[in-house]
DOBAZA-466303 format. One record per residue (C-alpha): residue number from 1; x, y, z. Coordinates in steps of 0.2 Angstrom, whole numbers, padded with zeros to 4 digits. Example, Ala and Ser with C-alpha at 12.3 -4.5 7.8 and 13.67 -1.06 7.14 Angstrom:
# DOBAZA-466303
  resi     px     py     pz
     1   0062  -0022   0039
     2   0068  -0005   0036
END
This chain:
# DOBAZA-466303
  resi     px     py     pz
     1   0004   0470   0306
     2   0024   0474   0307
     3   0036   0479   0296
     4   0054   0471   0293
     5   0066   0486   0289
     6   0062   0494   0270
     7   0080   0487   0263
     8   0077   0467   0267
     9   0056   0467   0265
    10   0064   0473   0247
    11   0077   0461   0245
    12   0065   0448   0252
    13   0053   0454   0239
    14   0066   0451   0223
    15   0071   0435   0231
    16   0069   0420   0215
    17   0056   0409   0222
    18   0067   0395   0214
    19   0077   0400   0231
    20   0061   0399   0244
    21   0064   0387   0257
    22   0058   0369   0255
    23   0052   0365   0272
    24   0041   0385   0265
    25   0039   0377   0246
    26   0029   0359   0257
    27   0018   0369   0266
    28   0013   0383   0251
    29   0007   0364   0243
    30  -0001   0360   0255
    31  -0012   0374   0258
    32  -0014   0376   0240
    33  -0020   0357   0239
    34  -0034   0364   0246
    35  -0048   0362   0230
    36  -0035   0361   0217
    37  -0032   0382   0220
    38  -0015   0378   0213
    39  -0022   0376   0198
    40  -0029   0396   0202
    41  -0014   0401   0200
    42  -0004   0394   0187
    43  -0018   0401   0177
    44  -0016   0417   0182
    45   0004   0417   0176
    46   0009   0430   0164
    47   0024   0428   0152
    48   0030   0446   0159
    49   0027   0447   0178
    50   0028   0469   0172
    51   0014   0469   0161
    52  -0002   0464   0166
    53  -0007   0461   0148
    54   0006   0449   0143
    55   0001   0434   0138
    56  -0006   0419   0149
    57   0009   0409   0151
    58   0002   0391   0154
    59  -0013   0382   0147
    60  -0023   0367   0152
    61  -0012   0356   0145
    62   0003   0363   0153
    63  -0012   0359   0172
    64  -0013   0345   0165
    65   0006   0341   0165
    66   0007   0346   0182
    67  -0007   0337   0186
    68   0000   0322   0181
    69   0020   0322   0189
    70   0013   0323   0205
    71   0003   0313   0205
    72   0018   0300   0199
    73   0029   0309   0211
    74   0019   0309   0226
    75   0026   0328   0229
    76   0012   0343   0231
    77   0008   0353   0213
    78   0014   0370   0217
    79   0030   0356   0221
    80   0031   0353   0205
    81   0026   0369   0197
    82   0037   0377   0207
    83   0053   0367   0199
    84   0048   0369   0184
    85   0041   0388   0184
    86   0056   0395   0195
    87   0069   0388   0186
    88   0061   0397   0166
    89   0069   0410   0157
    90   0078   0425   0158
    91   0069   0435   0171
    92   0066   0422   0182
    93   0049   0423   0194
    94   0050   0432   0209
    95   0041   0433   0228
    96   0034   0449   0225
    97   0027   0443   0211
    98   0022   0424   0218
    99   0013   0434   0231
   100   0004   0446   0220
   101  -0004   0432   0212
   102  -0011   0424   0230
   103  -0019   0439   0231
   104  -0027   0440   0213
   105  -0033   0423   0217
   106  -0040   0427   0235
   107  -0027   0416   0243
   108  -0026   0422   0259
   109  -0021   0409   0266
   110  -0003   0407   0255
   111  -0003   0424   0254
   112  -0002   0427   0273
   113   0011   0411   0272
   114   0023   0422   0264
   115   0021   0438   0273
   116   0021   0430   0292
   117   0036   0417   0288
   118   0047   0424   0275
   119   0044   0444   0274
   120   0041   0441   0294
   121   0028   0454   0291
   122   0018   0444   0303
   123   0001   0436   0297
   124  -0011   0443   0284
   125  -0028   0449   0290
   126  -0042   0459   0278
   127  -0036   0474   0286
   128  -0019   0473   0280
   129  -0023   0467   0263
   130  -0024   0483   0256
   131  -0006   0488   0265
   132   0003   0471   0256
   133  -0005   0475   0239
   134   0004   0494   0239
   135   0022   0483   0245
   136   0020   0475   0228
   137   0012   0487   0217
   138   0028   0496   0215
   139   0037   0480   0205
   140   0021   0477   0194
   141   0021   0492   0187
   142   0040   0494   0186
   143   0045   0504   0196
   144   0055   0494   0205
   145   0059   0481   0189
   146   0069   0468   0192
   147   0071   0463   0173
   148   0088   0462   0163
   149   0094   0476   0154
   150   0082   0481   0142
   151   0093   0480   0125
   152   0096   0500   0121
   153   0087   0505   0103
   154   0089   0511   0088
   155   0084   0529   0081
   156   0068   0527   0069
   157   0074   0536   0055
   158   0087   0518   0055
   159   0070   0509   0048
   160   0067   0517   0034
   161   0079   0505   0023
   162   0070   0489   0033
   163   0052   0496   0029
   164   0057   0496   0012
   165   0065   0479   0012
   166   0050   0470   0020
   167   0038   0480   0011
   168   0047   0477  -0005
   169   0047   0459   0001
   170   0030   0459   0004
   171   0026   0467  -0017
   172   0038   0452  -0024
   173   0027   0439  -0014
   174   0012   0444  -0021
   175   0017   0444  -0038
   176   0024   0430  -0037
   177   0008   0420  -0031
   178  -0001   0431  -0044
   179   0012   0422  -0057
   180   0009   0404  -0051
   181  -0007   0392  -0058
   182  -0024   0397  -0054
   183  -0029   0393  -0036
   184  -0043   0390  -0042
   185  -0034   0375  -0049
   186  -0036   0363  -0035
   187  -0035   0346  -0044
   188  -0020   0348  -0050
   189  -0002   0337  -0043
   190   0012   0349  -0036
   191   0028   0353  -0047
   192   0042   0352  -0041
   193   0051   0364  -0028
   194   0058   0376  -0033
   195   0074   0388  -0026
   196   0071   0407  -0019
   197   0083   0422  -0013
   198   0089   0423   0005
   199   0079   0433   0016
   200   0084   0449   0025
   201   0091   0449   0042
   202   0082   0462   0051
   203   0087   0469   0067
   204   0078   0465   0082
   205   0080   0483   0088
   206   0067   0487   0072
   207   0056   0473   0074
   208   0053   0479   0093
   209   0047   0495   0085
   210   0035   0492   0075
   211   0024   0479   0089
   212   0027   0491   0100
   213   0041   0483   0110
   214   0028   0464   0110
   215   0012   0473   0115
   216   0021   0480   0133
   217   0019   0499   0125
   218   0002   0508   0131
   219  -0009   0508   0117
   220  -0003   0493   0106
   221  -0010   0478   0118
   222  -0018   0469   0103
   223  -0003   0466   0095
   224  -0005   0451   0101
   225  -0008   0435   0088
   226  -0007   0417   0098
   227   0003   0407   0105
   228   0011   0388   0107
   229   0024   0380   0114
   230   0040   0386   0107
   231   0034   0406   0104
   232   0024   0421   0103
   233   0017   0429   0091
   234   0015   0445   0084
   235   0007   0461   0075
   236   0022   0471   0070
   237   0013   0487   0057
   238   0028   0497   0044
   239   0029   0514   0049
   240   0031   0519   0029
   241   0013   0511   0023
   242   0006   0504   0039
   243   0011   0485   0030
   244   0004   0471   0045
   245   0015   0456   0050
   246   0017   0442   0057
   247   0032   0441   0068
   248   0037   0425   0074
   249   0046   0428   0095
   250   0052   0414   0099
   251   0051   0408   0117
   252   0070   0408   0129
   253   0063   0403   0144
   254   0069   0384   0146
   255   0089   0382   0153
   256   0092   0375   0135
   257   0082   0388   0123
   258   0097   0397   0118
   259   0103   0379   0108
   260   0087   0377   0103
   261   0082   0393   0097
   262   0099   0396   0086
   263   0094   0375   0078
   264   0076   0379   0073
   265   0079   0398   0066
   266   0092   0391   0055
   267   0081   0375   0051
   268   0069   0380   0047
   269   0073   0399   0040
   270   0087   0388   0028
   271   0073   0379   0022
   272   0057   0388   0021
   273   0069   0400   0010
   274   0074   0383  -0004
   275   0055   0379  -0003
   276   0039   0387  -0014
   277   0024   0380  -0012
   278   0007   0391  -0014
   279  -0001   0383   0001
   280   0012   0386   0012
   281   0016   0399   0022
   282   0033   0410   0016
   283   0045   0419   0027
   284   0051   0438   0024
   285   0066   0437   0034
   286   0070   0435   0051
   287   0082   0439   0066
   288   0096   0432   0078
   289   0106   0447   0084
   290   0098   0447   0100
   291   0102   0426   0104
   292   0091   0424   0117
   293   0076   0432   0106
   294   0077   0426   0090
   295   0063   0428   0079
   296   0054   0426   0062
   297   0045   0436   0049
   298   0029   0431   0042
   299   0016   0439   0032
   300   0000   0443   0042
   301  -0017   0435   0037
   302  -0032   0442   0040
   303  -0042   0426   0042
   304  -0032   0419   0055
   305  -0032   0399   0058
   306  -0045   0386   0053
   307  -0048   0378   0071
   308  -0053   0397   0073
   309  -0063   0396   0059
   310  -0072   0378   0064
   311  -0074   0385   0080
   312  -0081   0399   0075
   313  -0070   0408   0087
   314  -0069   0426   0078
   315  -0081   0439   0077
   316  -0090   0441   0062
   317  -0084   0423   0055
   318  -0099   0413   0043
   319  -0100   0394   0044
   320  -0086   0390   0032
   321  -0096   0378   0018
   322  -0095   0364   0009
   323  -0082   0368  -0004
   324  -0073   0381   0006
   325  -0066   0366   0017
   326  -0062   0353   0001
   327  -0052   0365  -0003
   328  -0043   0369   0011
   329  -0042   0349   0015
   330  -0036   0350  -0004
   331  -0025   0364  -0004
   332  -0016   0356   0016
   333  -0015   0339   0007
   334  -0005   0347  -0010
   335   0006   0355   0002
   336   0009   0340   0012
   337   0014   0328  -0003
   338   0025   0343  -0008
   339   0033   0341   0009
   340   0034   0321   0008
   341   0040   0321  -0010
   342   0058   0332  -0011
   343   0073   0323  -0013
   344   0075   0323   0008
   345   0056   0320   0010
   346   0052   0332   0024
   347   0041   0328   0040
   348   0032   0344   0045
   349   0028   0337   0066
   350   0016   0347   0070
   351   0001   0347   0058
   352  -0017   0353   0065
   353  -0030   0363   0062
   354  -0022   0380   0073
   355  -0007   0377   0062
   356  -0016   0380   0044
   357  -0019   0397   0044
   358  -0031   0406   0028
   359  -0029   0420   0018
   360  -0041   0431   0010
   361  -0048   0419   0001
   362  -0050   0406   0013
   363  -0037   0395   0002
   364  -0022   0385   0016
   365  -0007   0391   0019
   366   0003   0376   0032
   367   0011   0386   0047
   368   0022   0384   0062
   369   0038   0375   0054
   370   0047   0374   0073
   371   0047   0355   0071
   372   0053   0353   0053
   373   0064   0338   0049
   374   0071   0328   0038
   375   0064   0310   0036
   376   0082   0297   0037
   377   0085   0286   0020
   378   0075   0274   0028
   379   0060   0285   0030
   380   0060   0282   0050
   381   0071   0290   0061
   382   0070   0290   0081
   383   0068   0308   0090
   384   0063   0318   0103
   385   0045   0317   0105
   386   0037   0330   0103
   387   0023   0339   0095
   388   0001   0341   0100
   389  -0005   0327   0108
   390  -0019   0324   0102
   391  -0014   0324   0085
   392   0000   0313   0085
   393   0000   0294   0078
   394   0005   0280   0090
   395   0020   0276   0085
   396   0026   0296   0085
   397   0025   0293   0103
   398   0036   0280   0104
   399   0050   0293   0093
   400   0048   0283   0076
   401   0044   0295   0066
   402   0041   0297   0044
   403   0033   0303   0032
   404   0016   0294   0041
   405   0013   0302   0057
   406   0010   0319   0045
   407  -0004   0306   0036
   408  -0011   0304   0054
   409  -0014   0323   0063
   410  -0019   0327   0044
   411  -0035   0314   0049
   412  -0037   0320   0063
   413  -0038   0340   0055
   414  -0052   0330   0039
   415  -0060   0324   0053
   416  -0061   0341   0064
   417  -0066   0349   0046
   418  -0080   0337   0042
   419  -0088   0336   0060
   420  -0086   0353   0064
   421  -0081   0346   0082
   422  -0066   0352   0091
   423  -0051   0339   0093
   424  -0051   0340   0110
   425  -0068   0344   0122
   426  -0066   0342   0139
   427  -0086   0344   0141
   428  -0085   0327   0132
   429  -0083   0309   0140
   430  -0073   0307   0125
   431  -0063   0324   0126
   432  -0047   0317   0111
   433  -0061   0320   0092
   434  -0054   0301   0090
   435  -0057   0293   0104
   436  -0075   0303   0105
   437  -0079   0295   0086
   438  -0074   0278   0086
   439  -0083   0275   0103
   440  -0098   0283   0093
   441  -0098   0273   0077
   442  -0096   0258   0089
   443  -0114   0260   0094
   444  -0118   0264   0073
   445  -0125   0246   0062
   446  -0118   0255   0048
   447  -0106   0267   0051
   448  -0098   0269   0034
   449  -0116   0274   0026
   450  -0124   0289   0025
   451  -0135   0288   0041
   452  -0122   0282   0050
   453  -0110   0293   0044
   454  -0124   0308   0041
   455  -0121   0313   0063
   456  -0102   0318   0061
   457  -0106   0328   0049
   458  -0103   0347   0055
   459  -0125   0354   0054
   460  -0117   0372   0050
   461  -0115   0364   0031
   462  -0132   0361   0023
   463  -0128   0355   0006
   464  -0117   0339   0012
   465  -0117   0330  -0004
   466  -0119   0309   0001
   467  -0106   0299  -0011
   468  -0092   0313  -0005
   469  -0094   0314   0012
   470  -0096   0296   0016
   471  -0078   0294   0006
   472  -0072   0309   0015
   473  -0076   0300   0032
   474  -0071   0284   0027
   475  -0054   0295   0021
   476  -0052   0301   0040
   477  -0051   0283   0047
   478  -0037   0277   0038
   479  -0027   0289   0042
   480  -0032   0284   0056
   481  -0024   0269   0057
   482  -0008   0258   0061
   483   0008   0262   0053
   484   0007   0253   0042
   485  -0011   0252   0034
   486  -0010   0269   0032
   487  -0006   0277   0016
   488   0005   0290   0009
   489   0000   0305   0003
   490  -0004   0303  -0014
   491  -0016   0290  -0011
   492  -0027   0304   0002
   493  -0023   0317  -0011
   494  -0031   0309  -0024
   495  -0044   0304  -0010
   496  -0049   0321  -0009
   497  -0049   0324  -0027
   498  -0061   0312  -0031
   499  -0072   0316  -0017
   500  -0071   0336  -0020
   501  -0075   0333  -0042
   502  -0090   0322  -0036
   503  -0096   0339  -0024
   504  -0097   0348  -0041
   505  -0104   0331  -0052
   506  -0118   0329  -0040
   507  -0134   0341  -0038
END
């Protein structure tokens, strides 16, 4: 394999993929269209190309969006992917990373197109693969980093006051929860909201230090907790007492990210410092001195989220019993009722099992308030379509937003809790849980009888009680009705309280 001048080759490898010639993108698209090989490329893309342990950038939902746009536009899926991915973020993807993705997936034809037509090194052969791997390795390990300059770190001893501040906030938080009404009393209605003191604005350098540079430092790869459409969450561990925090770092890989993040931080911090409820996650602090990477600081809840428990994704998890499931549903409904009953009603807009965290007693905390918004005076407003599609009410997809979209989403949550089914399962004929249950009901002569409901109840629970199970299943179906027929949260909460009381009285 012939080799061009080293400086020229390095410059070509550093070129951003968005600057590839249209003909090259089209040719690569045709190569990767065979057996949909573009999907394996997309699945391997990392948020940080120079950190192989960083989380993957795209989900299965993103893959479906690219496929749908390809079908609509007539372009190959790879062309659509390059248009989207190639313009993301401050550190945009380069040709060296695209080449490494092809090599990782053993897509020799695609890699050969780059070596022959872009790097002018001739076609790639099996003997030459190791040579190309050696070529991209300096970029992968950071020796030829293409990242923007890093923020200058702060000496460790300056972090002491922030350790003390955050740990004091955690202590105050624990005390305030202990002073509240007994968490076991779930049959009481939530009280009026309370004003709380402002939370500290913490230096980004401190959060970078306690998260191990957000999982990039050697030995801190386990700091990654999870990711969503707008943020990635990491564990932060304080230096003084080794307290564990959850640091939510907002994504900056969209052209409008800085403006969007500023709005999200201002609203989320502003509202969560004002509101206080035992079933809503508490905010401990935030950081906005690094405009492209604003962060929010929350307590770390060791039991993870409800979805992971229902789907048994966490090691050593024991199935939730009937009592625990009702207490979780009651807690979430109380929290949503609390939001909806504010003087200016608040809409969560992304209620789902992965946004319901569980504390040490397996009681819920509603989390992820990035899409939180006020309802308008007529309880309806038209906004951008945001949220998780399989939890979205039909009117929300049309941009009609009211408190009732949270009720619809909660109906999906109820179905997941009592059936143990995933909200989306590509192995089912009807992949989303709503369609799956509704189509199954059509095949049942008495869907609201115990025999009809029994087929849907999670078999991991051995002590389901007949009457409350029927009541709860029917409540879920009512929550999934059209907007005008859908109840408000007080009625939902009242029905759940009745069902829970029945579980305590039946023997």
